[in-house]
C-alpha positions as a printed NumPy array, in Angstrom:
array([[ -0.054,   0.023,   0.062],
       [  1.312,   3.379,  -0.937],
       [  2.495,   5.752,   1.927],
       [  0.978,   8.805,   0.209],
       [ -2.585,   9.557,   0.761],
       [ -4.902,   7.378,  -1.411],
       [ -6.462,  10.394,  -2.898],
       [ -3.125,  11.749,  -3.971],
       [ -2.621,   8.405,  -5.727],
       [ -6.194,   8.634,  -7.211],
       [ -5.559,  12.339,  -8.613],
       [ -2.257,  11.275, -10.159],
       [ -3.757,   8.075, -11.957],
       [ -6.71 ,  10.137, -12.798],
       [ -4.526,  12.666, -14.524],
       [ -2.702,   9.879, -16.337],
       [ -5.961,   8.243, -17.614],
       [ -7.347,  11.863, -18.606],
       [ -4.178,  12.407, -20.706],
       [ -3.819,   8.816, -22.124],
       [ -7.488,   8.258, -22.935],
       [ -9.605,  11.221, -22.407],
       [ -7.354,  13.465, -24.603],
       [ -4.84 ,  11.29 , -26.336],
       [ -7.394,   8.729, -27.62 ],
       [-10.854,  10.52 , -27.643],
       [ -9.837,  14.042, -28.566],
       [-10.089,  13.002, -32.147],
       [-13.997,  12.57 , -31.817],
       [-14.857,  16.323, -31.527],
       [-11.925,  17.437, -33.854],
       [-12.855,  14.772, -36.729],
       [-15.752,  17.208, -37.883],
       [-13.271,  20.254, -38.225],
       [-10.858,  18.065, -40.264],
       [-13.643,  16.927, -42.449],
       [-14.864,  20.442, -43.138],
       [-11.702,  22.29 , -43.228],
       [ -8.883,  19.554, -43.916],
       [-10.716,  17.618, -46.785],
       [-10.67 ,  14.443, -44.694],
       [-13.355,  12.07 , -45.979],
       [-15.614,   9.883, -43.721],
       [-13.957,   6.815, -44.825],
       [-10.57 ,   8.278, -44.162],
       [-11.794,   9.176, -40.994],
       [-12.765,   5.688, -40.154],
       [ -9.35 ,   4.409, -41.156],
       [ -7.708,   6.864, -38.815],
       [ -9.793,   5.705, -35.967],
       [ -8.971,   2.104, -36.907],
       [ -5.109,   2.897, -36.825],
       [ -5.554,   4.457, -33.353],
       [ -7.376,   1.118, -32.059],
       [ -4.679,  -1.032, -33.709],
       [ -2.004,   0.981, -32.032],
       [ -4.066,   0.42 , -28.726],
       [ -4.214,  -3.117, -29.173],
       [ -0.466,  -3.357, -29.719],
       [  0.297,  -1.451, -26.593],
       [ -2.156,  -3.558, -24.619],
       [ -0.364,  -6.71 , -25.725],
       [  3.004,  -5.395, -24.987],
       [  1.896,  -4.636, -21.334],
       [  0.448,  -8.233, -21.051],
       [  3.395,  -9.878, -22.601],
       [  6.068,  -7.862, -20.873],
       [  4.971,  -7.244, -17.251],
       [  7.983,  -5.277, -16.616],
       [  6.578,  -2.352, -18.784],
       [  3.488,  -2.229, -16.467],
       [  6.018,  -1.516, -13.394],
       [  8.066,   1.049, -15.118],
       [  7.898,   4.685, -14.207],
       [ 10.108,   5.297, -17.464],
       [  7.505,   3.416, -19.632],
       [  4.749,   5.734, -18.277],
       [  6.661,   8.897, -18.665],
       [  7.968,   8.042, -22.173],
       [  4.462,   7.111, -23.231],
       [  3.1  ,  10.348, -22.11 ],
       [  5.638,  12.237, -23.861],
       [  5.176,  10.23 , -27.055],
       [  1.39 ,  10.884, -26.69 ],
       [  1.684,  14.681, -26.518],
       [  4.396,  14.666, -29.364],
       [  1.875,  12.794, -31.759],
       [ -0.823,  15.289, -30.871],
       [  1.306,  18.286, -31.543],
       [  2.377,  16.884, -34.987],
       [ -1.061,  16.286, -36.381],
       [ -1.451,  19.9  , -37.77 ],
       [  2.198,  19.586, -39.348],
       [  0.797,  17.44 , -42.268],
       [ -2.048,  16.898, -44.654],
       [ -1.014,  13.387, -45.215],
       [ -3.479,  10.844, -44.388],
       [ -0.898,   8.126, -44.225],
       [  1.207,  10.264, -41.607],
       [ -1.752,  11.024, -39.669],
       [ -2.408,   7.149, -39.556],
       [  1.012,   6.641, -38.26 ],
       [  0.722,   9.272, -35.593],
       [ -2.782,   7.901, -34.578],
       [ -1.196,   4.369, -34.39 ],
       [  1.483,   5.616, -32.231],
       [ -0.81 ,   7.66 , -30.048],
       [ -2.892,   4.34 , -29.477],
       [  0.038,   2.379, -28.425],
       [  0.991,   5.107, -26.048],
       [ -2.286,   5.603, -24.601],
       [ -2.562,   1.83 , -24.037],
       [  0.663,   1.701, -22.106],
       [ -0.422,   4.671, -19.994],
       [ -3.587,   2.809, -19.331],
       [ -2.144,  -0.334, -18.229],
       [  0.391,   1.464, -15.881],
       [ -2.082,   3.433, -14.367],
       [ -4.661,   0.634, -13.769],
       [ -1.859,  -1.785, -12.608],
       [ -0.865,   1.118, -10.139],
       [ -4.41 ,   1.627,  -8.89 ],
       [ -5.056,  -2.154,  -8.32 ],
       [ -1.995,  -2.616,  -6.578],
       [ -1.614,   0.386,  -4.223],
       [ -5.301,   0.844,  -3.546],
       [ -6.335,  -2.75 ,  -3.235],
       [ -7.013,  -2.251,   0.664],
       [ -9.115,   0.687,  -0.002],
       [-12.949,   0.956,  -0.982],
       [-13.504,   0.01 ,  -4.592],
       [-14.922,   3.625,  -5.259],
       [-11.488,   5.064,  -4.92 ],
       [-10.256,   3.372,  -8.224],
       [-13.586,   4.158,  -9.562],
       [-12.862,   7.886,  -9.142],
       [ -9.649,   7.454, -10.851],
       [-11.184,   5.788, -13.901],
       [-13.256,   8.868, -14.011],
       [-10.226,  10.857, -15.15 ],
       [-11.041,   9.324, -18.669],
       [-14.381,  11.396, -18.488],
       [-12.642,  14.367, -17.091],
       [ -9.939,  14.279, -20.07 ],
       [-13.018,  13.889, -22.581],
       [-14.857,  16.888, -21.039],
       [-11.846,  19.122, -21.077],
       [-10.802,  18.316, -24.621],
       [-14.382,  18.837, -25.661],
       [-14.586,  22.229, -24.   ],
       [-11.337,  23.211, -25.653],
       [-12.69 ,  22.362, -29.171],
       [-16.004,  24.09 , -28.444],
       [-14.318,  27.216, -27.402],
       [-11.938,  26.96 , -30.4  ],
       [-14.3  ,  26.21 , -32.907],
       [-15.768,  29.767, -33.635],
       [-12.282,  31.481, -33.704],
       [ -9.613,  28.825, -34.921],
       [ -9.393,  25.847, -37.408],
       [ -8.583,  22.191, -36.765],
       [ -4.704,  22.75 , -36.305],
       [ -5.226,  25.025, -33.346],
       [ -7.562,  22.156, -31.814],
       [ -4.868,  19.588, -32.199],
       [ -2.109,  21.957, -30.633],
       [ -4.509,  22.878, -27.771],
       [ -5.207,  19.221, -26.935],
       [ -1.309,  18.628, -26.907],
       [ -1.212,  21.32 , -24.486],
       [ -3.863,  19.927, -22.275],
       [ -2.04 ,  16.576, -22.453],
       [  1.325,  18.154, -21.392],
       [ -0.467,  19.821, -18.398],
       [ -2.038,  16.341, -17.312],
       [  1.056,  14.604, -17.882],
       [  2.878,  16.944, -15.533],
       [  0.191,  16.205, -12.989],
       [  0.86 ,  12.415, -13.251],
       [  4.517,  12.507, -13.633],
       [  5.126,  11.09 , -10.071],
       [  2.626,   8.282, -10.332],
       [  4.08 ,   5.359,  -8.554],
       [  3.694,   2.187, -10.755],
       [  3.042,  -1.212,  -9.079],
       [  5.971,  -2.462,  -6.961],
       [  5.744,  -6.135,  -8.017],
       [  4.014,  -8.439, -10.427],
       [  0.512,  -9.694,  -9.47 ],
       [  0.412, -13.136,  -8.243],
       [ -0.688, -15.626, -10.674],
       [ -4.013, -17.341,  -9.911],
       [ -3.594, -21.029,  -9.928],
       [ -5.944, -23.135, -11.981],
       [ -8.591, -25.176, -10.15 ],
       [-11.574, -27.335, -10.766],
       [-13.68 , -24.334,  -9.513],
       [-12.093, -21.996, -12.068],
       [-12.554, -24.564, -14.885],
       [-16.046, -24.818, -14.223],
       [-16.765, -21.063, -14.828],
       [-15.822, -21.445, -18.585],
       [-19.444, -21.097, -19.687],
       [-20.098, -17.944, -17.802],
       [-16.724, -16.579, -18.947],
       [-17.499, -17.356, -22.487],
       [-20.698, -15.365, -22.403],
       [-18.916, -12.376, -20.797],
       [-16.243, -12.576, -23.365],
       [-18.833, -12.443, -26.057],
       [-20.592,  -9.596, -24.487],
       [-17.637,  -7.452, -23.985],
       [-16.265,  -8.089, -27.515],
       [-19.536,  -7.118, -29.025],
       [-19.672,  -3.857, -26.72 ],
       [-16.116,  -3.02 , -28.165],
       [-17.409,  -3.285, -31.662],
       [-20.573,  -1.13 , -30.988],
       [-19.555,   1.332, -28.361],
       [-16.52 ,   2.483, -30.306],
       [-18.718,   3.603, -33.38 ],
       [-20.383,   6.183, -31.082],
       [-17.257,   6.946, -29.375],
       [-15.703,   7.987, -32.968],
       [-18.783,   9.39 , -34.868],
       [-21.157,  10.714, -32.265],
       [-20.18 ,  14.331, -32.544],
       [-19.878,  14.224, -36.238],
       [-23.395,  12.545, -36.406],
       [-25.13 ,  15.054, -34.053],
       [-23.376,  17.764, -36.015],
       [-25.001,  16.74 , -39.311],
       [-28.496,  17.744, -37.936],
       [-28.002,  20.212, -35.329],
       [-26.574,  23.662, -34.747],
       [-22.614,  23.617, -34.789],
       [-22.248,  23.838, -30.9  ],
       [-24.375,  20.831, -30.151],
       [-22.053,  18.262, -31.237],
       [-18.996,  19.498, -29.377],
       [-21.322,  20.202, -26.384],
       [-22.708,  16.716, -26.492],
       [-19.128,  15.515, -26.27 ],
       [-18.327,  17.702, -23.137],
       [-21.588,  15.944, -21.676],
       [-20.375,  12.615, -22.301],
       [-17.146,  13.296, -20.449],
       [-18.86 ,  14.963, -17.632],
       [-21.448,  12.024, -17.23 ],
       [-18.5  ,   9.588, -17.387],
       [-16.494,  11.17 , -14.436],
       [-18.705,   9.787, -11.665],
       [-19.854,   6.492, -13.692],
       [-17.26 ,   4.107, -12.65 ],
       [-17.6  ,   4.954,  -9.099],
       [-21.119,   4.634,  -9.138],
       [-21.259,   1.283, -11.087],
       [-18.69 ,  -0.013,  -8.852],
       [-20.76 ,   0.839,  -5.591],
       [-23.838,  -0.689,  -7.258],
       [-21.882,  -3.819,  -8.162],
       [-21.3  ,  -4.488,  -4.357],
       [-25.16 ,  -4.39 ,  -3.623],
       [-26.543,  -5.966,  -6.743],
       [-25.711,  -8.875,  -9.297],
       [-23.109,  -7.536, -11.565],
       [-24.548,  -9.473, -14.583],
       [-27.922,  -7.833, -13.917],
       [-26.119,  -4.411, -13.77 ],
       [-24.12 ,  -5.167, -16.986],
       [-27.471,  -6.208, -18.9  ],
       [-28.958,  -2.74 , -17.538],
       [-25.954,  -0.586, -18.446],
       [-25.733,  -2.04 , -22.019],
       [-29.461,  -1.598, -22.798],
       [-29.4  ,   1.831, -21.701],
       [-26.266,   2.528, -23.744],
       [-28.002,   1.061, -26.771],
       [-30.784,   3.434, -26.449],
       [-28.36 ,   6.465, -26.171],
       [-26.407,   5.368, -29.281],
       [-29.717,   4.966, -31.194],
       [-31.336,   8.294, -30.003],
       [-29.448,  10.519, -32.68 ],
       [-30.256,   8.199, -35.419],
       [-33.979,   8.306, -34.772],
       [-34.394,  11.915, -34.077],
       [-32.375,  14.881, -34.836],
       [-33.57 ,  17.181, -31.982],
       [-31.077,  18.833, -29.798],
       [-32.842,  17.228, -26.646],
       [-32.222,  13.731, -28.135],
       [-28.565,  14.481, -28.912],
       [-27.911,  15.778, -25.324],
       [-29.859,  12.856, -23.938],
       [-27.759,  10.449, -26.07 ],
       [-24.513,  12.078, -24.75 ],
       [-25.689,  11.613, -21.038],
       [-26.702,   7.976, -21.553],
       [-23.474,   7.106, -23.399],
       [-21.211,   8.795, -20.977],
       [-22.95 ,   7.377, -17.826],
       [-22.381,   3.61 , -19.327],
       [-19.363,   3.032, -21.322],
       [-17.   ,   3.3  , -18.572],
       [-19.419,   1.53 , -16.182],
       [-19.557,  -1.34 , -18.559],
       [-15.93 ,  -1.811, -18.593],
       [-15.811,  -1.682, -14.679],
       [-18.546,  -4.231, -14.443],
       [-17.176,  -6.724, -17.018],
       [-13.609,  -6.645, -15.704],
       [-15.058,  -7.095, -12.028],
       [-17.126,  -9.951, -13.225],
       [-14.104, -11.773, -14.91 ],
       [-12.276, -11.264, -11.748],
       [-15.219, -12.723,  -9.642],
       [-15.358, -15.796, -11.699],
       [-11.589, -16.469, -10.974],
       [-11.082, -17.259, -14.734],
       [ -7.205, -17.297, -15.475],
       [ -5.954, -14.114, -17.115],
       [ -9.474, -12.816, -17.371],
       [ -8.514,  -9.013, -17.458],
       [ -5.914,  -9.839, -20.27 ],
       [ -8.471, -11.931, -22.185],
       [-11.453,  -9.492, -21.998],
       [ -9.016,  -6.445, -22.941],
       [ -8.   ,  -8.245, -26.048],
       [-11.275,  -9.195, -26.977],
       [-12.403,  -5.525, -26.362],
       [ -9.638,  -4.271, -28.289],
       [-10.183,  -6.462, -31.346],
       [-13.957,  -5.324, -31.217],
       [-12.816,  -1.682, -31.242],
       [-10.733,  -2.457, -34.349],
       [-13.541,  -3.987, -36.077],
       [-16.36 ,  -1.296, -35.318],
       [-15.011,   1.394, -37.593],
       [-14.394,  -1.119, -40.454],
       [-17.84 ,  -2.628, -40.042],
       [-19.564,   0.765, -40.452],
       [-17.323,   2.256, -43.023],
       [-19.561,   1.24 , -46.035],
       [-22.536,   2.839, -44.251],
       [-20.905,   6.353, -43.948],
       [-21.388,   7.312, -47.557],
       [-25.055,   7.891, -46.442],
       [-24.204,   9.69 , -43.341],
       [-24.015,   8.408, -39.853],
       [-27.479,   7.417, -39.093],
       [-27.25 ,   3.859, -40.316],
       [-23.841,   3.409, -38.423],
       [-25.392,   4.399, -35.231],
       [-28.292,   2.036, -35.639],
       [-25.873,  -0.832, -36.368],
       [-23.795,   0.012, -33.317],
       [-26.89 ,   0.205, -31.167],
       [-27.97 ,  -3.265, -32.46 ],
       [-24.409,  -4.59 , -31.665],
       [-24.705,  -3.206, -28.11 ],
       [-28.111,  -4.932, -27.73 ],
       [-26.526,  -8.258, -28.875],
       [-23.975,  -7.641, -26.308],
       [-26.736,  -7.073, -23.684],
       [-28.422, -10.493, -24.769],
       [-25.232, -12.165, -24.09 ],
       [-25.106, -10.514, -20.711],
       [-28.557, -11.82 , -19.995],
       [-27.213, -15.523, -20.8  ],
       [-24.356, -14.693, -18.274],
       [-27.154, -14.151, -15.619],
       [-28.483, -17.9  , -16.035],
       [-27.079, -19.734, -12.937],
       [-24.247, -17.138, -12.402],
       [-22.146, -18.295,  -9.439],
       [-22.743, -15.29 ,  -6.927],
       [-21.084, -17.342,  -4.235],
       [-17.913, -17.216,  -5.798],
       [-15.186, -14.305,  -5.509],
       [-14.804, -14.221,  -1.708],
       [-13.621, -10.844,  -1.332],
       [-14.871,  -7.47 ,  -0.469],
       [-15.763,  -6.568,  -4.195],
       [-18.167,  -9.501,  -4.637],
       [-21.832,  -8.989,  -5.159],
       [-23.76 ,  -9.266,  -1.915],
       [-27.169, -10.361,  -2.818],
       [-27.039, -13.173,  -0.189],
       [-26.213, -10.809,   2.533],
       [-29.029,  -8.469,   1.246],
       [-31.338, -11.256,   1.896],
       [-29.872, -11.744,   5.443],
       [-30.591,  -8.194,   6.243],
       [-27.478,  -6.107,   5.349],
       [-28.203,  -2.848,   4.097],
       [-25.08 ,  -0.743,   3.052],
       [-21.508,  -1.562,   1.986]])
């Protein structure tokens, strides 16, 4: 356990996640419409740039999985933050889609390494603290989304897409400085030995894997194109404003879902979160009203981090070997496939793409519903396990 205040650790890890994910990865979403309008970027090329970023993310995630020493290195964290900031600053220096693709690929790899170092640090140093503390650190992703969205919203009337990228680089640099002294985990996590109990969980883990993979395919379409889709039928400020709402809604979501996961069945909560997310993704495709756009942003922001929190906690609860690594890999592959799957639909606008994404998330919810059948709630045996049994015995709060 770290000797510093746990909240100091939360702030540093949150800043790292804000830089690596909220800005480095997701600032592309509000800047994309500006690049399409003023840099000649086509919808198909925009999807390809998104895919390059997600391929880079998968490479970085696999590197962190296969070489655990990377996850425990402060040098890797700092180097990744610097590389990420540099790729953002370099985006305005060219009009080549090939170079943009390389930069977004590098940014994806750097953001993944920042993510795995920060998450491993949280799980290691805060393991004896309440589960909502790491949840607030995960909220740094939402804070980064909100801050970068506000920057783009403020710059939109007075500057072009180049200024947006440079402002994003400056924001990433500030957040990197705030996270510079984050302490990585001290030692590799102990391997969980295989057992007959773990082997019997394969059918539930299989349903969870399918659900999380489909969520990766579906959610990333909204995560990439939501602002552009809303901007097609709404005043210019609504798209960027909606992205700010996504970030604000995401800030408390992981902590909230983590708390709920201690009181109710995680598979049931996962089904609920995915259903709500599907509705949020579909809203802008069904109606072009400003209220629907803003409602979509809130529903999406309140669920996409929560789904990850619940899915990873469920995998750990099942004690399936290397559950986090397997789930993250499936999720990352899903994110690569998402933009590719909807690319043929983008010639007709974004509505069909959003409807397909909503359908995929509903399929993910259906897999989560299968997960609920006979789910072994009695497993886990730690303070993060669902407490349905204790509720029935009269317990009230955790």
